[in-house]
C-alpha positions in Angstrom: 8.1 -22.2 -14.5 5.3 -22.9 -17.5 5.2 -26.5 -18.3 6.4 -26.8 -22.5 3.6 -28.9 -23.1 0.7 -27.6 -21.7 2.1 -24.0 -23.7 2.3 -26.1 -26.7 -0.5 -28.2 -27.1 -3.0 -25.1 -25.6 -1.4 -22.9 -28.6 -3.4 -24.9 -31.3 -6.6 -25.8 -29.2 -7.1 -23.1 -27.0 -9.8 -20.2 -27.6 -9.3 -17.6 -25.7 -12.3 -16.3 -23.7 -11.1 -12.7 -21.2 -9.1 -12.3 -18.8 -9.6 -11.1 -15.1 -8.5 -7.9 -12.5 -5.8 -10.5 -11.1 -3.8 -10.9 -15.1 -5.7 -14.4 -14.9 -6.2 -15.4 -18.8 -9.2 -17.8 -19.3 -9.3 -20.6 -22.5 -11.6 -23.4 -23.7 -11.1 -26.0 -26.0 -11.8 -25.0 -29.3 -13.5 -28.3 -30.4 -15.1 -29.4 -26.6 -16.3 -26.7 -25.1 -16.2 -28.1 -21.8 -12.8 -28.2 -21.3 -11.6 -25.2 -19.6 -8.3 -23.7 -17.2 -7.3 -20.4 -16.8 -3.2 -19.6 -17.2 -2.6 -17.8 -13.2 0.0 -15.0 -13.7 2.9 -15.7 -11.0 2.0 -18.5 -8.8 -0.9 -21.2 -8.9 -3.1 -20.3 -6.6 -6.8 -21.6 -6.9 -7.7 -18.8 -4.8 -6.8 -16.1 -6.9 -9.7 -16.8 -8.7 -12.1 -14.6 -8.6 -16.2 -15.5 -8.0 -17.9 -14.4 -11.3 -14.7 -16.6 -13.3 -14.8 -19.6 -10.9 -19.0 -19.9 -12.1 -17.5 -20.7 -15.4 -14.6 -22.5 -14.8 -16.9 -25.0 -13.2 -19.6 -24.9 -15.3 -22.0 -23.0 -13.5 -22.3 -19.8 -15.6 -22.7 -20.9 -19.9 -21.1 -17.8 -19.5 -18.2 -15.7 -18.0 -20.1 -13.7 -16.0 -19.3 -9.9 -15.7 -17.6 -7.9 -13.4 -20.2 -5.1 -13.3 -23.5 -7.5 -12.9 -21.9 -8.5 -9.7 -24.7 -7.7 -6.9 -23.1 -4.8 -5.1 -22.8 -6.8 -2.1 -19.6 -8.7 -3.1 -16.4 -8.3 -1.9 -12.5 -9.2 -4.0 -11.9 -12.0 -3.5 -7.7 -12.6 -1.8 -5.7 -15.6 -2.0 -5.1 -17.4 0.7 -3.1 -16.0 3.5 -2.8 -18.9 6.1 0.8 -18.9 7.2 1.7 -15.1 6.5 1.9 -12.4 8.4 -1.8 -10.8 7.5 -3.9 -14.7 8.6 -7.0 -14.0 10.6 -7.1 -13.6 14.3 -10.0 -14.1 16.1 -10.5 -11.1 18.3 -11.2 -13.5 21.3 -8.2 -15.4 21.4 -6.1 -15.3 24.4 -1.9 -16.1 23.5 0.7 -15.3 25.7 1.4 -12.9 23.9 -2.3 -10.7 24.2 -3.4 -11.6 27.6 -6.6 -9.5 28.6 -6.1 -7.6 31.5 -8.5 -9.0 34.5 -8.7 -12.1 33.5 -8.6 -15.5 35.5 -9.4 -18.6 35.1 -11.5 -20.8 36.2 -11.0 -24.0 38.0 -13.5 -26.1 39.8 
C-alpha cells in the first residue's frame, strides 16, 4: 500500500519523466532536478529497474536513455529470484538429490 503522505506530497511537486516496460513510473522534483524517484508497479524491488532507467535514477545519465539506443547485446532485466523455485543452481553442484553417476569422494 502506498503511503498517503508520499502521494499527496509528490502530487504537487513531481514532474512525470517516463514509464518503463514493467509499468514503473519515474518522476523528478519540479524545482530541484537532483531529486528523482520511482513509483514501482506492484511490490518495491530495486531489481525491477531496467539498466537505462537505473543510470538516470543514479545521475549517471542526464536524460533517460531510450530503449531503442540500448546495445544489441543487453538482456532484459529480471527481479531477484533468490529463494524461489526459479533460483540459479550451478551445474557442478553435488547435492543429495542430484548425485552424479560414478562420483566417488577423494580420501587422502
